[in-house]
C-alpha positions as CSV (number, residue, x, y, z in Angstrom):
1,M,-14.3,-8.7,-49.3
2,R,-15.6,-5.2,-49.2
3,T,-16.4,-5.5,-45.5
4,A,-12.9,-6.8,-44.8
5,R,-11.4,-3.9,-46.6
6,L,-13.6,-1.4,-44.7
7,L,-12.5,-2.9,-41.4
8,A,-8.9,-2.9,-42.3
9,A,-9.0,0.7,-43.3
10,A,-10.8,1.6,-40.1
11,A,-8.2,-0.2,-38.0
12,L,-5.3,1.5,-39.9
13,L,-7.0,4.9,-39.3
14,A,-7.3,4.2,-35.5
15,G,-3.6,3.1,-35.3
16,T,-2.5,6.2,-37.2
17,A,-4.5,8.5,-34.9
18,L,-2.9,6.9,-31.8
19,A,0.6,7.4,-33.3
20,V,-0.1,11.0,-34.3
21,L,-1.9,12.1,-31.2
22,G,0.5,10.4,-28.8
23,G,3.4,12.7,-29.6
24,P,1.8,16.1,-29.1
25,A,0.0,14.9,-25.9
26,A,3.3,13.7,-24.4
27,A,5.0,17.0,-25.4
28,D,2.2,19.0,-23.8
29,S,2.7,17.1,-20.5
30,A,6.4,17.7,-20.3
31,T,7.6,20.2,-17.7
32,P,10.9,22.0,-17.2
33,S,13.7,21.3,-14.8
34,A,12.5,20.2,-11.4
35,T,14.8,22.3,-9.1
36,P,13.0,25.6,-8.3
37,S,14.8,28.5,-6.9
38,T,13.7,31.1,-4.4
39,T,11.8,34.1,-5.7
40,A,13.0,37.6,-5.3
41,G,12.4,38.9,-1.8
42,D,11.9,35.5,-0.2
43,A,14.5,34.8,2.5
44,P,15.5,31.2,3.3
45,P,13.8,29.8,6.5
46,T,15.8,30.2,9.7
47,E,13.8,27.8,11.9
48,A,12.7,24.2,11.9
49,G,9.6,22.4,13.3
50,T,9.7,19.9,16.1
51,N,7.3,17.3,14.6
52,F,5.5,16.5,11.4
53,R,2.6,18.9,12.2
54,T,4.9,21.9,12.7
55,A,7.5,21.1,10.0
56,T,8.9,24.2,8.2
57,V,8.0,24.3,4.5
58,I,11.0,24.9,2.2
59,Q,11.5,24.7,-1.6
60,Q,14.0,22.6,-3.5
61,G,17.2,24.5,-4.0
62,V,16.8,26.6,-0.9
63,R,19.2,26.1,2.0
64,A,17.3,26.4,5.3
65,T,19.0,26.9,8.6
66,A,18.0,26.6,12.2
67,D,19.6,27.2,15.6
68,A,18.9,24.2,17.9
69,S,20.2,22.2,20.8
70,A,21.8,18.7,20.7
71,G,18.9,16.3,21.3
72,D,16.2,18.2,19.5
73,Y,14.2,16.7,16.6
74,L,14.2,19.1,13.7
75,Y,11.6,18.8,10.9
76,W,11.3,20.4,7.4
77,A,8.9,19.7,4.5
78,F,9.4,20.2,0.8
79,P,7.6,19.1,-2.4
80,A,8.8,16.4,-4.8
81,D,7.2,15.7,-8.2
82,T,7.1,12.8,-10.5
83,G,10.4,11.8,-12.2
84,Q,12.6,13.5,-9.7
85,D,15.7,12.0,-8.1
86,V,15.8,13.9,-4.8
87,T,18.9,14.4,-2.7
88,V,18.6,15.8,0.8
89,E,21.8,17.2,2.3
90,A,22.2,18.4,5.9
91,T,25.1,19.9,7.8
92,V,25.4,20.3,11.6
93,T,27.9,22.9,12.7
94,F,29.2,23.0,16.3
95,P,30.2,26.4,17.9
96,E,33.9,26.9,18.4
97,S,33.3,27.8,22.0
98,S,31.5,24.6,22.8
99,V,33.3,21.9,24.8
100,R,32.3,18.4,23.9
101,H,33.0,15.3,25.9
102,G,33.0,12.7,23.1
103,A,31.8,11.8,19.7
104,S,28.2,12.2,18.6
105,T,26.2,10.3,15.9
106,W,23.7,12.2,13.8
107,Q,21.1,10.9,11.3
108,I,18.8,12.3,8.7
109,D,15.5,10.6,7.8
110,V,13.2,11.3,4.9
111,Y,9.5,10.5,4.9
112,D,6.9,10.8,2.2
113,G,3.4,12.4,2.5
114,L,2.1,9.2,4.1
115,R,4.8,9.4,6.7
116,R,6.5,6.3,5.4
117,R,10.2,6.3,5.9
118,Q,12.0,6.2,2.6
119,S,15.2,4.3,2.0
120,C,18.3,6.0,0.7
121,T,20.0,4.7,-2.4
122,K,23.2,6.5,-1.6
123,G,24.7,9.1,0.7
124,A,25.9,9.1,4.3
125,Q,22.5,9.0,6.2
126,T,24.2,8.4,9.5
127,T,27.5,10.0,10.4
128,T,29.6,10.1,13.6
129,A,31.4,13.4,14.4
130,A,34.5,13.3,16.5
131,A,34.7,15.4,19.7
132,D,36.9,18.0,18.0
133,A,35.0,18.1,14.7
134,A,33.7,21.5,13.6
135,S,30.8,20.1,11.6
136,V,29.3,16.9,10.3
137,D,27.7,16.3,6.8
138,L,24.8,14.0,6.0
139,A,23.1,13.1,2.7
140,C,20.3,10.9,1.5
141,T,19.3,10.3,-2.2
142,L,15.9,8.8,-2.6
143,R,14.6,6.5,-5.3
144,T,12.9,8.1,-8.3
145,V,9.6,9.7,-7.3
146,R,6.6,8.1,-9.0
147,S,3.1,9.3,-9.8
148,W,1.5,6.1,-8.6
149,A,2.4,2.8,-7.0
150,E,0.8,-0.4,-5.6
151,S,-0.7,0.0,-2.2
152,S,1.5,-2.7,-0.8
153,S,4.7,-1.1,-2.0
154,N,6.8,1.6,-0.3
155,D,7.7,3.4,-3.5
156,P,8.1,7.2,-3.1
157,L,5.0,9.1,-4.4
158,R,4.9,12.6,-5.5
159,G,3.8,15.1,-2.9
160,A,5.1,16.4,0.4
161,Y,8.3,15.0,1.9
162,Y,9.5,15.4,5.4
163,V,13.1,15.7,6.6
164,R,14.0,14.8,10.2
165,L,17.4,15.6,11.6
166,T,18.5,14.4,15.1
167,V,21.3,13.0,17.1
168,L,21.3,9.3,17.9
169,D,24.1,9.1,20.4
170,L,26.2,11.5,22.3
171,P,27.7,11.9,25.8
172,Q,25.1,12.8,28.5
173,N,27.1,15.9,29.3
174,D,26.8,17.2,25.7
175,L,23.0,16.9,25.6
176,G,21.5,20.4,25.1
177,Q,24.6,22.1,23.7
178,P,23.9,24.6,20.9
179,V,24.3,23.6,17.3
180,Q,23.4,25.1,13.9
181,A,21.6,22.9,11.4
182,A,21.3,23.5,7.6
183,V,19.2,21.5,5.2
184,E,18.8,21.6,1.4
185,A,16.9,19.4,-1.0
186,T,17.8,19.3,-4.7
187,S,16.7,17.0,-7.5
188,S,17.5,15.8,-11.0
189,G,15.8,13.6,-13.4
190,T,13.7,13.6,-16.6
191,E,10.1,14.7,-16.6
192,G,7.8,14.2,-19.6
193,R,6.3,11.3,-21.4
194,D,7.4,8.6,-19.0
195,A,7.3,10.7,-15.9
196,V,4.6,13.3,-15.8
197,D,1.1,11.9,-15.2
198,G,-1.5,14.0,-13.5
199,S,-4.0,11.2,-13.1
200,V,-3.0,10.8,-9.5
201,A,-3.1,13.8,-7.1
202,P,0.0,14.6,-5.0
203,V,0.1,13.2,-1.5
204,V,-0.1,16.3,0.6
205,T,-1.5,16.1,4.2
206,E,-3.7,18.6,5.8
207,N,-0.9,19.5,8.1
208,A,1.1,20.9,5.2
209,P,-1.3,22.2,2.6
210,D,1.1,24.8,1.3
211,V,3.7,22.2,0.2
212,R,3.9,22.6,-3.5
213,P,6.5,23.5,-6.1
214,D,7.0,27.2,-7.2
215,G,5.6,26.3,-10.6
216,N,2.8,24.1,-9.2
217,W,2.6,20.3,-9.7
218,A,3.6,18.8,-13.0
219,G,0.9,17.4,-15.3
220,T,-2.8,18.1,-15.6
221,W,-5.9,15.9,-15.8
222,W,-4.7,14.8,-19.2
223,S,-2.8,11.5,-19.4
224,V,-1.5,9.4,-22.3
225,R,-3.7,6.6,-20.9
226,W,-6.7,8.4,-22.4
227,L,-5.3,7.7,-25.9
228,W,-4.8,4.0,-25.1
229,T,-8.3,3.7,-23.6
230,G,-9.9,5.4,-26.6
231,G,-7.9,3.5,-29.1
232,G,-8.6,0.2,-27.4
233,G,-12.3,1.0,-27.3
234,L,-12.4,1.8,-31.0
235,L,-10.5,-1.3,-31.9
236,G,-13.0,-3.3,-29.8
237,V,-15.9,-1.9,-31.7
238,L,-14.3,-2.7,-35.0
239,V,-13.7,-6.3,-33.9
240,A,-17.3,-6.7,-32.8
241,I,-18.6,-5.3,-36.1
242,G,-16.4,-7.7,-38.0
243,A,-17.5,-10.7,-36.0
244,H,-21.1,-9.7,-36.5
245,R,-20.6,-9.5,-40.3
246,L,-18.8,-12.9,-40.4
247,A,-21.6,-14.6,-38.4
248,R,-24.4,-13.0,-40.4
249,G,-22.9,-13.9,-43.8
250,P,-22.7,-11.8,-47.0
251,V,-25.2,-9.0,-47.4
252,R,-26.2,-7.8,-50.8
253,I,-25.7,-4.0,-51.0
254,G,-28.0,-2.4,-53.6
255,G,-30.5,-4.2,-55.6
256,T,-33.3,-6.4,-54.4
257,V,-32.9,-9.1,-51.9
258,H,-35.2,-12.0,-52.8
259,P,-36.6,-14.0,-50.0
260,R,-35.7,-17.6,-49.9
261,E,-38.1,-20.0,-51.7
262,R,-40.3,-22.0,-49.5
263,P,-39.6,-25.7,-49.6
264,R,-41.9,-27.7,-51.9
265,Q,-44.6,-29.8,-50.4
266,P,-44.2,-33.5,-51.2
267,E,-46.5,-34.8,-53.9
268,P,-49.4,-36.8,-52.6
269,Y,-49.3,-40.5,-53.2
270,L,-51.3,-41.7,-56.1
271,N,-53.6,-44.7,-55.5
């Protein structure tokens, strides 16, 4: 009975430790809002890359612009962290002096750090502009960014994200006409206990090593999983000790333990 009481007290102590330590650990991993702004003296980018390797790095909340020609592939890269619901908006403006010969169809695509094309949950990802339209707006809202995912899934992982803006269809005579493109990435969402987990490093390729939020990536090496791992190990030890005590039987604590008496020899037969 005394052993059972000791085991019960130890188990209760382990559960209490998990409950008490879980709160502060989660609070320490929480981070502020996930839409950084430009720092003083930093001007928004005024150019765009032409492929993944030359993508222009921008921060969330910064509106980047670029002068281009119809038919160019324009690339930007920005960071996205765990728990963020990212929305990418793009605007293509046509000069007033340009003479277009028909409608044009534009599209915006978003890729993660592994260059996997991400699906849009909402927004006009592909839009057709009339011949007399002054501009065309596009938008793409991604699924919530995760800190980890199964290798077979296509879930968005935290790290670098690439934006590609291009025209899909337009009259041949309009190919090469000047346009002005503008792109901005913003995000919303809750970071903290269920979102921030620094156990998985951000997916940032060697082509864009400078892609990171202004306040650096959320989370540290610490993770709530450490509490569950330690608590599970402690409970496993307690169960093993209890099973050993039950299999061994009662043990007298204090006093002298007398050895068992040897069995008596059978008396010889009397003739």
